[in-house]
C-alpha atoms as a printed R data frame, in Angstrom:
    type eleno elety resid chain resno      x       y       z
1   ATOM     1    CA   MET     A     1 -7.538 234.743 124.714
2   ATOM     2    CA   LYS     A     2 -7.073 237.119 127.314
3   ATOM     3    CA   LYS     A     3 -3.445 236.182 126.907
4   ATOM     4    CA   ILE     A     4 -3.196 237.653 122.707
5   ATOM     5    CA   LEU     A     5 -5.796 240.808 124.177
6   ATOM     6    CA   SER     A     6 -3.128 241.562 126.940
7   ATOM     7    CA   ILE     A     7 -0.468 241.444 123.960
8   ATOM     8    CA   ILE     A     8 -2.242 243.999 121.709
9   ATOM     9    CA   PHE     A     9 -3.093 246.001 124.607
10  ATOM    10    CA   LEU     A    10  0.791 246.500 125.897
11  ATOM    11    CA   VAL     A    11  1.525 246.817 121.617
12  ATOM    12    CA   LEU     A    12 -1.704 249.676 121.290
13  ATOM    13    CA   LEU     A    13  0.205 251.431 124.022
14  ATOM    14    CA   PHE     A    14  3.493 251.364 123.745
15  ATOM    15    CA   THR     A    15  2.576 252.765 120.057
16  ATOM    16    CA   ASN     A    16  0.527 255.725 121.508
17  ATOM    17    CA   CYS     A    17  3.423 256.530 124.325
18  ATOM    18    CA   LYS     A    18  5.615 256.743 121.626
19  ATOM    19    CA   GLU     A    19  3.855 259.474 119.303
20  ATOM    20    CA   ASN     A    20  3.010 260.983 122.175
21  ATOM    21    CA   LYS     A    21  7.268 261.066 122.481
22  ATOM    22    CA   LYS     A    22  7.412 261.896 119.144
23  ATOM    23    CA   ALA     A    23  4.974 264.918 119.563
24  ATOM    24    CA   ASP     A    24  6.558 265.616 122.856
25  ATOM    25    CA   SER     A    25 10.111 265.990 121.053
26  ATOM    26    CA   ASP     A    26  8.585 267.698 117.861
27  ATOM    27    CA   LYS     A    27  7.296 270.157 120.275
28  ATOM    28    CA   ASP     A    28 10.340 270.523 122.173
29  ATOM    29    CA   LEU     A    29 12.384 270.128 118.907
30  ATOM    30    CA   GLY     A    30  9.810 273.407 117.629
31  ATOM    31    CA   ASP     A    31 10.510 275.479 121.479
32  ATOM    32    CA   ASN     A    32 14.471 274.882 120.623
33  ATOM    33    CA   LEU     A    33 14.007 276.219 117.237
34  ATOM    34    CA   LYS     A    34 12.768 278.936 118.271
35  ATOM    35    CA   THR     A    35 14.719 279.341 121.389
36  ATOM    36    CA   GLU     A    36 17.630 278.907 118.461
37  ATOM    37    CA   SER     A    37 15.997 281.860 116.734
38  ATOM    38    CA   VAL     A    38 16.293 284.365 119.661
39  ATOM    39    CA   LYS     A    39 19.664 283.471 119.815
40  ATOM    40    CA   ASP     A    40 20.434 283.790 116.183
41  ATOM    41    CA   SER     A    41 18.551 287.307 116.629
42  ATOM    42    CA   SER     A    42 20.413 288.512 119.367
43  ATOM    43    CA   ASN     A    43 23.503 287.479 117.983
44  ATOM    44    CA   LYS     A    44 22.416 288.963 114.348
45  ATOM    45    CA   SER     A    45 25.561 290.967 114.748
46  ATOM    46    CA   VAL     A    46 28.113 288.570 115.147
47  ATOM    47    CA   GLU     A    47 26.898 286.505 112.945
48  ATOM    48    CA   LYS     A    48 26.792 288.817 110.117
49  ATOM    49    CA   ASN     A    49 30.013 289.755 110.661
50  ATOM    50    CA   LYS     A    50 30.997 286.608 110.142
51  ATOM    51    CA   GLU     A    51 29.672 286.126 106.720
52  ATOM    52    CA   GLU     A    52 31.151 289.577 105.868
53  ATOM    53    CA   GLY     A    53 35.068 287.868 106.862
54  ATOM    54    CA   ILE     A    54 33.952 284.437 105.088
55  ATOM    55    CA   LYS     A    55 32.995 286.714 102.148
56  ATOM    56    CA   ASN     A    56 35.868 289.073 102.105
57  ATOM    57    CA   ASN     A    57 38.516 287.096 103.150
58  ATOM    58    CA   ASN     A    58 40.897 287.482  99.356
59  ATOM    59    CA   THR     A    59 42.783 290.241 101.998
60  ATOM    60    CA   VAL     A    60 45.721 292.151  99.795
61  ATOM    61    CA   GLY     A    61 48.576 290.425 100.833
62  ATOM    62    CA   ASN     A    62 49.478 288.556 103.316
63  ATOM    63    CA   ASP     A    63 53.448 289.566 104.946
64  ATOM    64    CA   TRP     A    64 53.172 293.256 106.275
65  ATOM    65    CA   THR     A    65 57.077 294.553 107.371
66  ATOM    66    CA   PHE     A    66 56.880 298.190 108.766
67  ATOM    67    CA   TYR     A    67 57.611 300.632 106.291
68  ATOM    68    CA   LYS     A    68 57.764 304.068 108.324
69  ATOM    69    CA   ILE     A    69 55.842 306.216 110.326
70  ATOM    70    CA   SER     A    70 53.901 309.429 109.619
71  ATOM    71    CA   GLU     A    71 56.819 312.292 109.107
72  ATOM    72    CA   SER     A    72 54.282 314.520 112.171
73  ATOM    73    CA   SER     A    73 52.187 313.252 114.816
74  ATOM    74    CA   ILE     A    74 48.403 313.594 114.269
75  ATOM    75    CA   SER     A    75 47.564 316.293 117.357
76  ATOM    76    CA   GLY     A    76 51.160 317.206 117.806
77  ATOM    77    CA   THR     A    77 51.450 315.696 121.242
78  ATOM    78    CA   PRO     A    78 53.301 312.461 121.413
79  ATOM    79    CA   LYS     A    79 54.436 310.885 124.486
80  ATOM    80    CA   LYS     A    80 57.219 309.117 122.307
81  ATOM    81    CA   THR     A    81 59.987 310.230 119.766
82  ATOM    82    CA   GLU     A    82 60.105 309.207 116.342
83  ATOM    83    CA   SER     A    83 62.771 307.213 116.422
84  ATOM    84    CA   GLU     A    84 61.400 305.600 119.893
85  ATOM    85    CA   VAL     A    85 58.202 304.340 118.078
86  ATOM    86    CA   ILE     A    86 60.217 303.343 114.566
87  ATOM    87    CA   ASN     A    87 62.393 301.379 116.807
88  ATOM    88    CA   GLN     A    88 59.063 299.612 118.480
89  ATOM    89    CA   PHE     A    89 57.306 298.252 115.593
90  ATOM    90    CA   LYS     A    90 60.524 297.970 112.466
91  ATOM    91    CA   ASN     A    91 60.628 294.575 113.544
92  ATOM    92    CA   ILE     A    92 57.478 293.212 113.819
93  ATOM    93    CA   LYS     A    93 55.767 291.324 110.623
94  ATOM    94    CA   ILE     A    94 51.852 290.720 110.185
95  ATOM    95    CA   GLU     A    95 50.684 287.882 108.484
96  ATOM    96    CA   ILE     A    96 47.173 288.059 107.194
97  ATOM    97    CA   ASP     A    97 45.692 284.666 105.921
98  ATOM    98    CA   ASP     A    98 42.133 283.973 105.077
99  ATOM    99    CA   LYS     A    99 40.868 283.883 108.522
100 ATOM   100    CA   SER     A   100 43.031 284.912 110.851
101 ATOM   101    CA   VAL     A   101 45.719 288.190 111.764
102 ATOM   102    CA   LYS     A   102 48.997 287.178 113.491
103 ATOM   103    CA   ILE     A   103 50.838 290.030 114.923
104 ATOM   104    CA   GLY     A   104 54.535 288.415 115.054
105 ATOM   105    CA   ASP     A   105 54.988 286.810 118.540
106 ATOM   106    CA   LEU     A   106 52.311 289.357 119.960
107 ATOM   107    CA   CYS     A   107 49.244 288.182 119.213
108 ATOM   108    CA   SER     A   108 46.581 286.740 116.649
109 ATOM   109    CA   PHE     A   109 42.723 286.799 116.520
110 ATOM   110    CA   GLU     A   110 40.282 285.204 113.907
111 ATOM   111    CA   TYR     A   111 39.767 288.823 111.984
112 ATOM   112    CA   TYR     A   112 35.627 290.305 109.930
113 ATOM   113    CA   LYS     A   113 37.207 292.166 107.274
114 ATOM   114    CA   SER     A   114 34.652 295.254 106.366
115 ATOM   115    CA   ASN     A   115 34.841 297.814 103.907
116 ATOM   116    CA   LYS     A   116 33.431 301.402 105.035
117 ATOM   117    CA   THR     A   117 33.378 304.799 103.804
118 ATOM   118    CA   PRO     A   118 35.932 307.489 105.274
119 ATOM   119    CA   ILE     A   119 32.867 309.632 106.764
120 ATOM   120    CA   LYS     A   120 31.437 306.293 108.131
121 ATOM   121    CA   TYR     A   121 34.446 304.484 109.695
122 ATOM   122    CA   TYR     A   122 35.481 308.401 111.376
123 ATOM   123    CA   GLU     A   123 31.733 309.364 111.965
124 ATOM   124    CA   SER     A   124 32.234 312.212 110.823
125 ATOM   125    CA   SER     A   125 33.100 314.265 107.645
126 ATOM   126    CA   LYS     A   126 35.361 316.811 109.268
127 ATOM   127    CA   THR     A   127 37.799 313.959 111.063
128 ATOM   128    CA   ALA     A   128 37.123 312.025 107.973
129 ATOM   129    CA   LYS     A   129 38.702 315.289 106.104
130 ATOM   130    CA   LEU     A   130 41.014 315.672 108.431
131 ATOM   131    CA   TYR     A   131 42.584 312.396 107.506
132 ATOM   132    CA   GLU     A   132 42.391 312.579 104.480
133 ATOM   133    CA   SER     A   133 45.489 315.652 104.405
134 ATOM   134    CA   ILE     A   134 47.444 313.749 107.104
135 ATOM   135    CA   PHE     A   135 47.236 310.484 104.852
136 ATOM   136    CA   LEU     A   136 48.016 312.650 101.830
137 ATOM   137    CA   LYS     A   137 50.752 314.457 103.244
138 ATOM   138    CA   ASN     A   138 52.391 310.679 103.660
139 ATOM   139    CA   GLY     A   139 51.437 310.081  99.992
140 ATOM   140    CA   LEU     A   140 48.857 308.088 100.141
141 ATOM   141    CA   LYS     A   141 45.013 308.057  98.999
142 ATOM   142    CA   LEU     A   142 42.364 308.033 101.478
143 ATOM   143    CA   GLY     A   143 39.645 307.410  98.276
144 ATOM   144    CA   ASN     A   144 35.777 306.567  98.785
145 ATOM   145    CA   SER     A   145 36.580 303.037 100.984
146 ATOM   146    CA   LEU     A   146 39.474 301.744 103.208
147 ATOM   147    CA   ILE     A   147 39.291 297.698 104.336
148 ATOM   148    CA   VAL     A   148 38.951 298.000 108.596
149 ATOM   149    CA   TYR     A   149 40.322 294.201 109.872
150 ATOM   150    CA   GLN     A   150 38.735 293.256 113.449
151 ATOM   151    CA   SER     A   151 38.192 290.179 116.060
152 ATOM   152    CA   LEU     A   152 35.509 288.294 115.031
153 ATOM   153    CA   TYR     A   153 34.584 287.882 118.637
154 ATOM   154    CA   PRO     A   154 35.665 291.120 120.433
155 ATOM   155    CA   GLU     A   155 36.734 289.037 123.483
156 ATOM   156    CA   LYS     A   156 39.588 288.039 121.762
157 ATOM   157    CA   ALA     A   157 40.797 290.992 120.718
158 ATOM   158    CA   CYS     A   158 44.243 291.897 120.191
159 ATOM   159    CA   GLU     A   159 44.742 294.946 122.692
160 ATOM   160    CA   ILE     A   160 45.807 298.384 121.501
161 ATOM   161    CA   PRO     A   161 46.980 299.634 118.619
162 ATOM   162    CA   TRP     A   162 46.442 295.785 117.196
163 ATOM   163    CA   ASP     A   163 42.735 295.856 117.864
164 ATOM   164    CA   GLU     A   164 42.431 297.082 114.613
165 ATOM   165    CA   LEU     A   165 43.690 296.956 111.277
166 ATOM   166    CA   LEU     A   166 43.375 299.666 108.367
167 ATOM   167    CA   VAL     A   167 43.982 298.949 104.699
168 ATOM   168    CA   VAL     A   168 45.064 302.116 103.153
169 ATOM   169    CA   ASP     A   169 45.907 303.251  99.581
170 ATOM   170    CA   ASN     A   170 47.673 299.285  99.371
171 ATOM   171    CA   THR     A   171 49.438 300.143 102.748
172 ATOM   172    CA   LEU     A   172 47.918 299.006 106.377
173 ATOM   173    CA   VAL     A   173 47.642 301.439 108.665
174 ATOM   174    CA   ILE     A   174 47.584 301.339 112.170
175 ATOM   175    CA   VAL     A   175 47.650 304.452 115.155
176 ATOM   176    CA   PHE     A   176 50.050 304.471 118.470
177 ATOM   177    CA   ASP     A   177 51.116 307.126 120.372
178 ATOM   178    CA   ASP     A   178 49.508 309.760 117.657
179 ATOM   179    CA   TYR     A   179 51.401 309.084 115.265
180 ATOM   180    CA   LEU     A   180 49.909 306.797 111.884
181 ATOM   181    CA   VAL     A   181 52.414 303.525 111.225
182 ATOM   182    CA   PHE     A   182 52.379 302.177 108.091
183 ATOM   183    CA   PHE     A   183 53.407 298.419 106.979
184 ATOM   184    CA   LYS     A   184 54.074 297.382 103.173
185 ATOM   185    CA   THR     A   185 53.801 293.932 101.878
186 ATOM   186    CA   GLY     A   186 56.485 292.611 100.316
187 ATOM   187    CA   ASN     A   187 55.457 293.265  96.610
188 ATOM   188    CA   ASN     A   188 54.802 297.430  97.800
189 ATOM   189    CA   VAL     A   189 58.250 298.033  99.506
190 ATOM   190    CA   ASP     A   190 59.967 299.742  97.149
191 ATOM   191    CA   LYS     A   191 63.858 299.055  98.427
192 ATOM   192    CA   ASN     A   192 65.055 302.015  96.746
193 ATOM   193    CA   ASP     A   193 62.480 303.998  97.462
194 ATOM   194    CA   CYS     A   194 64.755 307.223  99.836
195 ATOM   195    CA   PHE     A   195 61.523 309.888  98.908
196 ATOM   196    CA   SER     A   196 59.838 308.181 101.933
197 ATOM   197    CA   LYS     A   197 62.564 307.918 104.506
198 ATOM   198    CA   ALA     A   198 62.742 311.377 104.604
199 ATOM   199    CA   LYS     A   199 61.776 313.518 107.379
200 ATOM   200    CA   ILE     A   200 59.706 317.159 105.806
201 ATOM   201    CA   THR     A   201 61.110 319.717 107.452
202 ATOM   202    CA   SER     A   202 58.351 321.955 108.129
203 ATOM   203    CA   LEU     A   203 57.805 325.527 107.110
204 ATOM   204    CA   PRO     A   204 59.029 328.713 106.794
205 ATOM   205    CA   ILE     A   205 62.974 327.479 105.814
206 ATOM   206    CA   THR     A   206 65.079 330.418 106.703
207 ATOM   207    CA   ASN     A   207 68.854 330.619 106.639
208 ATOM   208    CA   SER     A   208 69.113 329.083 110.162
209 ATOM   209    CA   ILE     A   209 67.333 326.043 109.173
210 ATOM   210    CA   ILE     A   210 69.164 325.612 105.858
211 ATOM   211    CA   ASP     A   211 72.661 326.325 107.734
212 ATOM   212    CA   GLY     A   212 71.883 323.729 110.329
213 ATOM   213    CA   ASN     A   213 73.403 320.085 110.131
214 ATOM   214    CA   ASN     A   214 70.525 318.325 111.926
215 ATOM   215    CA   VAL     A   215 67.880 319.318 109.588
216 ATOM   216    CA   TRP     A   216 69.902 317.555 106.282
217 ATOM   217    CA   ASN     A   217 68.611 313.515 105.965
218 ATOM   218    CA   GLU     A   218 72.072 311.398 104.642
219 ATOM   219    CA   LEU     A   219 70.298 309.186 102.041
220 ATOM   220    CA   ASP     A   220 72.065 306.504 100.418
221 ATOM   221    CA   CYS     A   221 70.113 307.161  96.846
222 ATOM   222    CA   ASP     A   222 70.090 309.855  94.297
223 ATOM   223    CA   ILE     A   223 67.425 311.650  93.036
224 ATOM   224    CA   ALA     A   224 67.372 313.488  89.668
225 ATOM   225    CA   ASN     A   225 70.985 312.474  89.078
226 ATOM   226    CA   LEU     A   226 72.260 314.447  91.582
227 ATOM   227    CA   LYS     A   227 74.614 311.776  93.727
228 ATOM   228    CA   THR     A   228 74.799 313.461  97.206
229 ATOM   229    CA   ARG     A   229 73.543 312.110 100.222
230 ATOM   230    CA   ASP     A   230 72.501 315.507 101.729
231 ATOM   231    CA   TYR     A   231 68.477 315.569 101.490
232 ATOM   232    CA   LEU     A   232 66.161 318.180 102.641
233 ATOM   233    CA   ARG     A   233 62.845 317.044 102.047
234 ATOM   234    CA   LEU     A   234 59.595 319.980 102.153
235 ATOM   235    CA   PRO     A   235 55.646 319.245 102.805
236 ATOM   236    CA   ASP     A   236 54.520 317.369  99.547
237 ATOM   237    CA   VAL     A   237 51.796 319.854  97.206
238 ATOM   238    CA   ASN     A   238 49.612 318.195  96.672
239 ATOM   239    CA   GLU     A   239 50.702 314.635  95.189
240 ATOM   240    CA   VAL     A   240 54.042 316.270  94.343
241 ATOM   241    CA   LYS     A   241 57.233 315.699  96.508
242 ATOM   242    CA   VAL     A   242 59.547 318.441  97.106
243 ATOM   243    CA   PHE     A   243 63.278 317.887  97.611
244 ATOM   244    CA   ILE     A   244 66.142 320.708  97.912
245 ATOM   245    CA   ILE     A   245 69.494 318.393  97.631
246 ATOM   246    CA   GLY     A   246 72.827 320.048  98.767
247 ATOM   247    CA   ASN     A   247 75.788 319.490  97.511
248 ATOM   248    CA   PHE     A   248 78.959 320.398  99.877
249 ATOM   249    CA   ASN     A   249 82.495 320.975  98.762
250 ATOM   250    CA   PHE     A   250 84.268 323.419 100.704
251 ATOM   251    CA   ASP     A   251 83.402 326.799  99.797
252 ATOM   252    CA   ASP     A   252 81.727 325.798  96.916
253 ATOM   253    CA   PHE     A   253 78.400 324.429  97.328
254 ATOM   254    CA   THR     A   254 75.242 323.911  95.247
255 ATOM   255    CA   TYR     A   255 71.508 323.608  96.323
256 ATOM   256    CA   THR     A   256 68.978 321.939  94.021
257 ATOM   257    CA   LEU     A   257 65.051 322.323  94.244
258 ATOM   258    CA   VAL     A   258 64.034 318.724  92.673
259 ATOM   259    CA   THR     A   259 60.016 318.094  92.600
260 ATOM   260    CA   LEU     A   260 58.946 315.122  91.649
261 ATOM   261    CA   LYS     A   261 55.206 313.727  91.023
262 ATOM   262    CA   ASN     A   262 54.797 310.049  89.956
263 ATOM   263    CA   ASN     A   263 58.311 309.568  91.363
264 ATOM   264    CA   LYS     A   264 59.323 310.898  88.254
265 ATOM   265    CA   VAL     A   265 61.313 314.874  88.220
266 ATOM   266    CA   ILE     A   266 58.952 317.322  86.962
267 ATOM   267    CA   THR     A   267 61.389 320.410  87.934
268 ATOM   268    CA   LYS     A   268 64.770 320.413  88.686
269 ATOM   269    CA   LYS     A   269 66.447 324.155  89.481
270 ATOM   270    CA   ASP     A   270 69.661 325.707  91.138
271 ATOM   271    CA   ILE     A   271 67.891 327.736  93.746
272 ATOM   272    CA   GLY     A   272 71.530 328.300  96.039
273 ATOM   273    CA   PHE     A   273 74.867 328.766  94.625
274 ATOM   274    CA   ALA     A   274 78.063 330.696  94.590
275 ATOM   275    CA   LYS     A   275 80.470 331.725  91.685
276 ATOM   276    CA   GLN     A   276 84.303 331.203  92.978
277 ATOM   277    CA   GLY     A   277 86.023 335.280  92.880
278 ATOM   278    CA   ASP     A   278 89.130 336.046  90.532
279 ATOM   279    CA   GLU     A   279 91.444 335.124  93.333
280 ATOM   280    CA   PRO     A   280 91.468 331.444  95.266
281 ATOM   281    CA   ASN     A   281 88.531 330.789  98.378
282 ATOM   282    CA   THR     A   282 87.067 333.633  97.636
283 ATOM   283    CA   VAL     A   283 83.186 334.328  95.848
284 ATOM   284    CA   SER     A   284 82.539 336.757  93.676
285 ATOM   285    CA   GLU     A   285 78.811 335.964  93.553
286 ATOM   286    CA   PHE     A   286 76.033 333.810  95.396
287 ATOM   287    CA   THR     A   287 72.615 333.024  95.825
288 ATOM   288    CA   GLU     A   288 70.528 332.875  98.990
289 ATOM   289    CA   PHE     A   289 67.359 330.978  99.341
290 ATOM   290    CA   GLU     A   290 64.294 331.290 101.902
291 ATOM   291    CA   VAL     A   291 60.896 329.287 101.690
292 ATOM   292    CA   SER     A   292 57.730 331.343 103.730
293 ATOM   293    CA   LYS     A   293 55.283 329.984 105.757
294 ATOM   294    CA   ASP     A   294 53.190 330.282 102.618
295 ATOM   295    CA   TYR     A   295 55.165 327.915 100.605
296 ATOM   296    CA   VAL     A   296 56.874 330.800  98.527
297 ATOM   297    CA   PHE     A   297 60.993 330.389  97.412
298 ATOM   298    CA   SER     A   298 62.761 333.773  97.943
299 ATOM   299    CA   LEU     A   299 65.804 333.837  95.368
300 ATOM   300    CA   ASN     A   300 68.489 336.580  96.420
301 ATOM   301    CA   THR     A   301 71.435 336.837  94.005
302 ATOM   302    CA   LYS     A   302 74.000 339.188  95.376
303 ATOM   303    CA   THR     A   303 77.328 340.033  94.004
304 ATOM   304    CA   LYS     A   304 80.307 341.788  94.814
305 ATOM   305    CA   LYS     A   305 80.855 345.636  94.160
306 ATOM   306    CA   GLY     A   306 83.238 348.086  95.642
307 ATOM   307    CA   GLY     A   307 84.091 345.457  98.580
308 ATOM   308    CA   GLU     A   308 80.591 344.668  99.694
309 ATOM   309    CA   PHE     A   309 77.980 342.454  98.143
310 ATOM   310    CA   LYS     A   310 74.933 344.053  96.700
311 ATOM   311    CA   THR     A   311 71.583 342.846  95.649
312 ATOM   312    CA   ILE     A   312 71.466 342.265  91.583
313 ATOM   313    CA   LYS     A   313 68.411 340.197  91.974
314 ATOM   314    CA   LEU     A   314 65.261 338.961  93.543
315 ATOM   315    CA   GLU     A   315 63.487 336.321  92.451
316 ATOM   316    CA   LYS     A   316 60.064 334.710  93.790
317 ATOM   317    CA   PHE     A   317 58.037 332.072  92.301
318 ATOM   318    CA   LYS     A   318 55.834 328.809  94.259
319 ATOM   319    CA   ILE     A   319 55.085 325.096  93.112
320 ATOM   320    CA   ASP     A   320 51.856 324.113  91.579
321 ATOM   321    CA   ASN     A   321 49.991 320.814  91.743
322 ATOM   322    CA   ASP     A   322 51.874 319.697  89.173
323 ATOM   323    CA   GLY     A   323 55.064 320.051  90.333
324 ATOM   324    CA   SER     A   324 56.043 323.197  88.134
325 ATOM   325    CA   ILE     A   325 57.687 326.501  89.319
326 ATOM   326    CA   VAL     A   326 54.884 329.333  88.787
327 ATOM   327    CA   VAL     A   327 56.497 332.806  89.335
328 ATOM   328    CA   VAL     A   328 54.850 335.084  92.007
329 ATOM   329    CA   LYS     A   329 55.160 338.604  91.730
């Protein structure tokens, strides 16, 4: 009988210990949950970023290749030349999948992707407007939202300039040495787009600039069916690309102004040419042009009278936002 009571006592003791252990375990579990809650609260931004990375994992494109650099530096204080910047990035390919960014053989990171307004990203309306104008000069619309790729884990981020990638108007953008560097996806790169490859010549454009050899870009394409390799690209007018195409043939020459909007020719006008005289290798009449700082074209036509060239016609015009010519009085 004592043996039976002893066994019952042991069972009750074991059950009681088990319940106490369970209570302690539940308490520990509760404490752990509270602790994890605190951890989750402290890591709220990381978890939020992770959710954004998962939620926004449909990327604009997978493979991005070098496209070009900005026509000029942002503040005018670069340390490298344009050719040095181009050579540094021209062979780099960026791959973006639904989880990670891979920058060639340089680095990679697991990302989160967010959409931000220009003012929120640049932290002021003034800076946002500045960059909006820079993007427009390079043929891109900043719009109301841009995509930002950043490392999900800051301690695993790539080094500058790869720590943050922007996508603006279907173009991936980084900032390097005061330049914007542009990458396009395979589907967005136009192999025949010679427009973007021509360096923009700042205003004013004088006769000394026109007669110089280092301002004319030799590109293997044609614009407006003018088959020549010599291009002078002027700053864009809003969304209008402006070219002066030179056709040089010994003493015979022609300068043709071409404006394009959405890659369609709007204006095609000869603004500089020479007419051959009655005798070989002579000129009877010619037109020369200059472009002022205010983007006013001045055409001066001269003809030979009494052994001297005298002005017979003056013409001034500007280019409107549609790419058409507007006469200036």
